[in-house]
N, C-alpha and C positions, 0 to 999 in steps of 0.2 A: 675745694669742696664742690660736689656735684649735687644740685638740688633743683633741677628743672623738670618741666613736663609733668607736674603732679596734677591729677584730676580728682580732687577730693573736696570735702566740705570744710576742712580745717581752716580757720582764719589765721592770718600771719602771726598774731600774738599767741595763739594756741599752738601753732607749729613750733614757735620759738620756745615756748614753755616745755613742750614735749622733748625737743632737742636737748634742752638743758637737763631734763630728767634722764634722758637716755645716755648722756655723756659718760656716766660712770658704770653703765651696764656692760656686762660681757655677753657675747653671743650665746643664746640658749639653744638655737637650732642651727644645724649645719646641713647645707644642701650638697650632697656628694655626687658620685658618678651615676647614680640611679636617676637623678633629676627629681621632678615633681611627682612622687608616687602618692597613692592614697594614704599610706602610713605616714609619710612626711606631712601631708596636709592635716592629718589627725593630730600629729605632734605639734604643729604650729597652732592649731585651734585650741588644743589643751593648754599650751603656754599662754596664749592670749586670754583664755578664760581665767587663768590663775593670776596673770600679771598685768594685763591690758597693754603694756608697752614692752616690746621685746626686740632684741637684735637677732638678725639672721645672717649667717656668713655663707658665702658661696665658696665651696672648696675648689682646689686647683683642677680637679677632674670633673667639675660640674658641667653638664652639657648646655646649660643655659648661660647666655651672656648676661651681664648685670642689668642692661636695659630691659631685656625680656623678663628676667626674674622680677624686676621692680614693677612690672605690669601684671604678671601672672600671679604672684603671691597674693597681693591685695584682692585681686579678682576672685581667686579660688577660696580665700578665707574670709571674705567680706570685711576686710580691714582697710586701713588707710596707710599709705606710705608717707612717713614723716620726713625721712632723709635717706639719701643714698650716698655713701662715701666709699669709694673704692669698690670692694666686693662685700660690703656690709650694708644691709638694709635695716632701717629702724621702722618698725611697724606698730600701729596702734589700732585697737578696737575697744570701744566702750563695752563694759560688762555691767549691766544694771544690777546684777545679783552680787556684785563684789562687796565685801564687807567694808563698812565706812572707813575704818582705819587704814585700809590698803587701797581705797578708791582714789584714782587720779582725778583731781578737780581741775578742769580746764578754765582759764580765764575767759571772761565774757567777750573780750575783744581780741 
């Protein structure tokens, strides 16, 4: 498991909680040979607005390596990288407008 060099505000307990929630998720967005286009960024933002926590998979023809993608995706989408395993990123962004029953509640610690 690769999970180093994260520069975000999530506490270790919150990151652990999000990883456990993300375990059963399937990738919602795929980064292909076009790389980080405006349409891709819009797709990621739409998915984060709807779900708060998503998996993003780097395709075999993706021009970005996994380290670069793990820095660029959170920066361009104002989200936080929770975990990077292989070529799959787990990304979180709080949505204050999310309905209560679907809202992810982070632990305090």
